[in-house]
N, C-alpha and C positions, 0 to 999 in steps of 0.2 A: 503493500499499500505506500501511498506518498505520504508522508510524515507531514511534510508542509501544508497540503492539502487538510487535512486531519485536523492540524493546530488551527487553521484558519476559522472552521467550522466550530471547534472549542472556544473560540474567541469570539464569535459571533452569537452562540450561545449564551455566554457570560453577559453579554452586551444585551440580548433580549431580557435577561432575567434582572439587571441592573436598572433597565427601564420600566420594569413593571409588566411587559407583554406577554409574562407566562405567571404562572403561578403553581410551586411544587411541580410535580413532572408533566405539565403541559408543554403541548405544541413539540414541532419537529423541523428541521432542516436539512437540506440537500445541497449537495453541488455536482454538476455533470463534469467528468474529467475522460480521457480518451480510455482509460481503463473500465469504466463504469459510473456507476451512482456513489457516491460517499454521501451517508446519512446518520444522523443519530439514532443510536439505538433505543429499543423499547424501554421505557421506565428510567430516562435518565434527568436528572435534577440538573436543570440547565446552569444554573448557577455554580454548580460543582463539576461540569462536564471535564471530563481529560480527553486524550487520545483514546483510550480504551474503549470509551463511548460511541466513538465513530466505527462504522462497518461499511463495508465495499459492497454494492448489487451490481449485477450484469443489468441491462434496459430491459431484459426480459424476465425480470422478476428473481433471478438466481442469485443466493447468499452466498459471495465469493470469498470475503474475509474479513475477520475482526472478531475480537472476542466475546461481542454479545450480538444478540439477536435483531435485525434491524428494526425501526419504528414500526408499530402495527397500522400507522397510515404508510407504508412505503408505496401502496397499490397506487393511493393519490396522485405522489411524486413522480411515480413511474408513467404514469397515464398522464400528466401535464407534458413531460419531458419527449414522450412518443408525438404529441400532438403540436408540440412548439420546439421545433429544431431552434429557433431563435433562444430560446430560454437557456440557460445554464445555471440556475440556482433558483430554488423553490422555499419559502419561508413560511410555515403557518404557525400563528401565535394568536392568544386571546387576548389583545389590548381591551381595557375596559370601554371605553369610548365606542370606538369601531364596533365590539363586540355588543354594545348595547343598542347600535342600528340592525344587527345581525338577529338580535334577540326581538326587537320590535318589528323585524320582517321589513327593513328599509332600506333600500339601496342607497348608496351615497352616488347617485348620478346625475345631482341638481349642478348646474353649471354656475358654481360660486367663485370657486380661487384657480386664477389663473394659472399659477405655479401647478397645483394639482391637476388641472387639464391637461397641460401641457407634458408632465412628467408620468402622470400614471393613468389619468383618461377616466372613463366613466366605470365605477366600480359596481358591476350588477350583483344581485342576491339571488345566491343557489337555492333551490328550495332544500326543505330539511333533509338528510340523508343520516342512517345510523352510522356514527363515526367509526372506523377501522373497517368497513365494509366496502363491497364494490359499488354498493349505492352511492359514495361518496363522488367516485369518477363519473358515475352516471348523470350526477346532479349537476357537474360541471360543463358535461357537453356543450350544451347551447351558448357557454359564454368562452371556454378556454382559448379559442382560437383568435379572439379581438380585444380579450381584455388583459391588462397586467396586475390586476388584483381581484379580489370575488370575496363578498361576503359568505360566508356557510351558515345558513338558518340556525339559529339558538347554539351556533358553536363557536364562531371566529371568523378569521379571515387569512386566507391564502394569497402571497405575493408573486411576484415573476420578478427575474431580472435577468441581466447581461453577466451579473456575478453575484456572489453572496452578499456583496458590500451595498450593491444597488438597490436588491431586494429588502436590505436592512432601511438603507434610508429612504426607500417609499413605504414602509412600513410604519416608521417614524412619520414621516409627512402624511400620510393618510390618517394615523391617529390624531394629529394635532388639527385636522382638518375638523374630524370628526367632534371633536372635543370644541373645538370654536363654534362650528354649527349646534351643538347644544347649548353652548352660551349663548346665541342667538336667539334660539328659542323664547329665553326670558324677556328679550326686547322686542319679540313680534315676531320674530324668523325671519331669516336669511334671504335676502333679494338677489335674486338669478343675473345673469347674464342674458340680454336677448339674445337672439340667434343670428342677427347683425353684426353684434358685439364679440360673438363667438368667432365668426367668421372672419373677423377684423384681428381677432388674436391669432387665429391659423395665419393668415396672410404675413402677420409679420413674423412667423418662425416657418419659414419654407422647409426646413428639414424635419419638422414637426410629420408624425405620423398620427392620425387620428385613431382612436382607440376607445370603440362604443359609441354609443349615442346618448348626448348629455340631454336632460329635461330643462328648458330653456325658458324666461321669461317673457310673456307676448310684449309684441313690438307698440311702443307708445303711439297712440292715435294722432294721426294729424287734423288738426282742426283748420278749414280754410278762415280767413279773418274775414270777416262781416265788412264789406264796403261802407263805407260812410258818406251819407247822402247830404248834399248840401241844398237847402230850400234856396 
């Protein structure tokens, strides 16, 4: 196994625990390498993870190396890698605010924050699926090819990246957005961008690849001024 990649996953496991994105044994993370998929082992306490908690699997699900059995959610990770050749890291966590949206069964697809729109895209809500079963992969199937992050109803969030650090930063950004939206509820709710404003944002970032479909605010109505008559 690649010791450097194992250490990288351990470092990110410590990060997600320190950020409060997992509690106890929650969550799992993985990255793609030429030799297979490195993934946290089942029942790994993320704040105390070590290289002994990282296993290697083949893309078809065979446990190749490692002292401990891979995560029970490994099928979800493998499914994402098979469907998305551009994805090289998957991070599944339970951050409080994003998971609150998942529990309330509300997608994070309102066009509010430009930086979230451009870096993550719309975050859909996958229907509830029993954790650690093939139901999870099936629940992701309508969204996996166009999303960079998906809420799992009553469960948490799964985020993809070109590397494990991008997946971590996207998770952090998504959680911050969810927390801000919840705060905005106390002030009457966040105001979304209009479709015109969203299109303008895309035009100013030509390298941007749209991910998913955002809900937008209605365009403001234009009222023709009433002509003034003079007697």
